[in-house]
N, C-alpha and C positions, 0 to 999 in steps of 0.2 A: 504494500500500500504506500503511495507516495506521501512524503512529508508535506503537510498542508502549510501554505503560506499564512502568515499572521499579519493582520492589518490593525490599525488603530480603531478601537471601539469608541463611537461617539459618546461623549460624556452624558448627554441627555438620555441616550439609550440605556446606558449602564444604570442610571438612576431609575428609569422607568422599569427596568428589569427587576431591580430590587423592590420597588413599590409593588409590582405585580406579584412577586413571590410572597411578600409580607401580607398583602391583602388576601391572597388566596389561602394562606395558612390561617389567618385570623378568622376568616369566615367559617371554616370548619371547627376550629378549636372553640370559638365563641359559642357555637350552637351546641357542642357537646357539654360545655360548662353549664349552659342554660338548662339542659335536659338531664343533668347529672342526678339531681335530687328528686325531680318529678318528671315523669314521662309525659311530655306534651305531644308525643305521637309522631313527630316529624321524621324520626328515623327508626321507629319500632320495628317495622317490617325488616329493614336491613339488619337490625340487631338480632332478630329471630333467625335470620338466615345464617349469620356468622356463628350462632350458638348451636347449630346442628351438631350433634355429638355422637359418641359411640355407646351411649347408654343402652341401646337396643342391639348392640353388636356392630361389627364393621359395616358401614353404609356410606353411600356416596355423599360427599359434602360434609362428612362428619368430623373433619379436622378441627371444628370448633371445640372439641374436647380439650385442646391446648389451653383455652381461656378458662375453662372450668377447673383445670388442675393447677393453677397458679396459687402457691401457698399464701394465705393471709389476705387474699382478695376475692371479692365476689366475681362471678363471671362477667357482669356488666362493667365493673371497674377495670378488670384486666382487658376487656375488649376496648374500652375507651382509651387506655394507654397504648394498646396496639395500634388503633386507628390514628392517634396523634403521632406516634413514631413513624408509621407508614406514610402518613401525609407529609411529615417533615422531610423524609427521604425523597418523596416524589417531588415536592416543591423545590428542594435544594438541587436535585439532579436536573430538573427541567430548567432552572435558572442557569445551571452550568452549561447545558446544551445550548440554550439561547445565547449565552455570552460567547461560547465557542463559535457559533455560527456567525455572530456579529464580528468577531475577531477574524474569522475566515474570509468574510465578504467585505468588511469595512462599511457595513450598512446596518441600519436599525430595523429592517423589516421583520425580523424574527420576533420582535416585541408583540406582534399581532397574535402570537400563540396564546398569550394570556387572555385574549379578548374573544375567543371562540365560545359559542353558546354550548358546546358539547362537554364542558367540564369546569373550567376554572372560575374566574370572577363572574362573568356573565351567566354561566350555567347556574350559579347559586342565586343571583340577584334578579333574574328575569321575571320573577313573579311580581315585581314592582310595576311592570308595564304590560304583562300578559296575564290572562285569567287562569294561571296555573296555581294549584294548591301547593303549599310547602311540602306536603308529602309526595308530590310528583317530582320533587327536585332533590332526591337523596343521593345524587351522583357521587359525592365525595366519600360516602360510607359504603358503597357497594363493593362486592368482591372483585369486580373487574379491575378496580384500581390497584389491587395487589399485582395483577398481571402486568399492568402498565408500568408499575415500579420495576418489575423484572426486566422489561424491555429497556427502560431508561438506564438501569444498571449496566446492561450489556452495551448500550450505545456509548456511555461515558467510558467504560472500561476498554472496550474493544477498539474504540477510535484511536486510542494511544497504542495499545498492543493486545493482541489476542494470543492466548497460550492454552495449553491443555488444562492447567489448573483453573484458569478463568472460565473455560467452557464447562468444566466439571461443577464449579460453583453455580453457574447460571442453570445448568441442568438440574441441580438439586433444588433450586428455587422454583423451577418450572414443575418439578415433581410435587412439591408442596402445594403449588397452585392447583394441580389436578385434584388433590385431596380436598381442597377448599371448594372448587367448582369445576367440574370436568368440561362444561360446555364452552369455556373460553379458551381451552388449550389449543384447538386447531388454528384459530386466527393468530394467536400469540406465537405459536410455533412458526407460522409463515413469516411473521415479523422478525423473529430471532434468526431464522435461517437466512433471511435476506441480509440482515445486518452482518451476520457471520460470514456470509459469502463475499460481501464487499470487503470485510476486514481481512480476509485471507487472500485477496487478489495477489497473484504472483507466487503463491505457495504451491507446493507439490500437490497434484490432484489427490493422491492418497491421503495426505494430511487433511485436506479440505473435506473429503468424504468422511474420514474417520472422526473428525470433530463434529460433523453434522450428526453422525450416528450417536456419538456420546451425548450430544445435546438432546436428542429426541427419544432414545430408547428407554431411559428410566420413566419418563412421562407416559410413554406408550404402555408400558407394563402396568403402571398405576391406573391408567385410563381403562384398561381391560378389567382390572380388579374392581373398580367402582361401578362400571357398567354391569358387572355380574352381581352386584349387590345394590340394587336400586332402592331398597326399602319397601315397606308395605304399610297398610293402615295401622297394623299393630306396632310397627317400628316407630311411627311418628308419635304415638302415645308415650312409649318408653323414652324417646328422646326428650320430650317435653318434661316428663317426670324426673329426668336426670339433671335438669337445670337446678342450681342451688336456690334455696328459698329467697334470699335477698334479691337475686336477679329476677325471679318469678314475680316477686312483689313489685319491683320497679316496672316490669313489663305491664302488669295488670293495673298499674296506677294511672294510666291515661284515661281521658274521657271516653275515647273510642278505640280501645286496643284492637288491633287487627287480628281477630280470632276467627277461626272456622271450626265449628263443632268443638269449641273449647281449646283448640290448638292454634298456636301462632301460624299465620298464613304460610310463611316460608317453610316451616316444618311440615305443615299439612300437605305440601306438594310432594313429599316423599311417597305418598300413597297414590299419586296420580300417574297416568301413563301418557305416552306421546299422542295417543288417540284423543285423550281428553284435551291436550294442548291444541291439537289440530281443530277440534270443535270450537274452542274458545277463539282462536284466530279467525275462523270462518265467521262466527257470529258477531265479532267485534269489528273486524277490519274489512272483511270481504263482502258480507251481506249488504252493507250500506255504502260500499265504495269509499269508505274513509281512507283506504289504502292510498288513494290518489294523493291526498294531502300529505301523507307520510312520505311518499316518493318525492313530492315537491320539497318537503322539508329536508330530506336527505340530500337532494341536489343542492339546495341553498347552502347547507352546512359544508358539504364537500367542496363546493366552489370556493368558499371562504378559506378552507384548509389549503386548497391548491394555490390560491392567490398568495397566502403567507409563504408557502414553500417556494413557489416559482419566482416571486419577487426577490427572494434571497439568492436564487441562482436560475438564470434563464439561458445558461450555456447549452451547447449541444448535448443531448442525452438526459437533461434534467427532467423533461416531461416524462420520458420513459421510466426513469428511476422513481418517479412518483406514482404514475398510473398503473404500472405492472404490479407492484406490491398491493396497491389499493384494490385492484381487481381481484387478486388472489385472496386477499383478506375478506372481501365481500363474498366470494364463493364459499369460503369456510363458515361464514356467518349465516348463510341462507337457511340451514336447518333450524337455527334459533328463531329466525323470523317465521318459520313454518309452524313451530310447535310451542312458542312462548309469546305472550302478549306484550312484553316490555320492549316494544319496538324502539322507543327512544333510547334505551340503554344500548341496543345493538347499533343504532346509528351513531351514538356517541363513541362507542368502542371502535367502530370503523373509522370515524373521524380522527380520534386521538392516536390510534395506532398508525394511521396514514401520516399524521402530522409528525410523530416522533421518527418514524422510518424515513419520511421525506427529509427532515432536518439532518438525519444521519447520512443520507445520500449527499447532502450539501457538504458535510464535514469530510466525507471520504472521496469526494470527486477530485479528479486530477487538477481541474481548473474550475473556477467559478466566475460568473459574470452577473452581479446583482443588477436589478432594475435601477435605472437612474432616478434619483429622487427629484422630480420636478412637480410643478403644480398639477399636471394631468395625472401622473402616476400616484401621487399622494391622495388626490381626490378619489381616484378609482379604488384605491386601497381602503380608504375610510368608508366609502359607500358600500363596498362589498361586506365589510365587517359589520356595518350598521344594519344592513338588510338582514343579515344572518341573526344578529342580536334581536332585532325587532320581531322577526318571525318566531324566534325562540325554539327551544327543544326540551320538552318534558320527558320523564321516563315513560309515562304512559298517560295520555290525556287527549283531549280534542285539540289537534294542531291546526284546524281550519280557522279562518277568520269569519266571525259571525255575520258581518255585513255582506260577505260574499256568498253565504249560504253553503250548503253541502252539495257536492256533485251528485 
């Protein structure tokens, strides 16, 4: 891999990068603090998903047992500390990636990464101008953020140097992710293989293939294990019973705790099948053609991602480095769109993985050519990000505009 050139980072861009990181971090931590003593419900569903455990035996997504086994802490307290630590790593690593891209290109376009509706500042605050409920904007607390952290670790580490030990560490992190939630492993594996392939450019073919196998094989074995243990109606009852009393009391303390037959919604899904998911998708998105609005929403968000990446580098090959991984990630996400109704989460994951991989492509390119910052380009950049922010992106809600009506 060629040694990247280094340019001066604009002072204003460095400051905005820091502001973006701090604000992103505060928005999550502040909400966790507000909800620590009393469950106001804004992230109860996510908490229930994280706390799926092995109380009923080995089961998919049961690695939440880790939080229930921390000595001296309730499950919810351990989970809060985990989310703060995870979010801190994510925010710091994204800030590092953004700064490296700015140093690589001598431009500040990468700052737009903080302003996409798929995750960071706008993703949390968009309820201020769109009729989304706070419970529709739990993005920072969802399990897919763990996977995004893994990809960021790989990008920051492998951009400098990729080695067998580094691949082994990332493989172990990916394995743990499969135990948290197997559904996100395929698109994240595509992202990691893409970054790893770029990072090993010029290496012997045997080494490239060997490191790819090391990266994927442990997660594949874990994936088979969890798919063979999907859980049942009886399992979800035992999983909920295994949660400690303090955490159960916190969860049930909300005005409207998300329970189904007395079981937290995320745990209840252990007893459902892909056929159940297909029926839900059909009734919610396909029967009334609301999928049209979601497609439009995805296009708007992905255009914003593309603008951020391509403004950082519009040299030959930059469009291919962005669109090929984006297309492959989309293909691996199609099963989730087919069997699960959290379409906003899947769009956000597609956008965020594409963003991080796209910025990695800028860092690892032989040469870069950023967009010239003039009145026209800056105006276009702002308009695209503004349109995406105004349209918004919830986890799952009505993404149509009321005055336009439904198609």
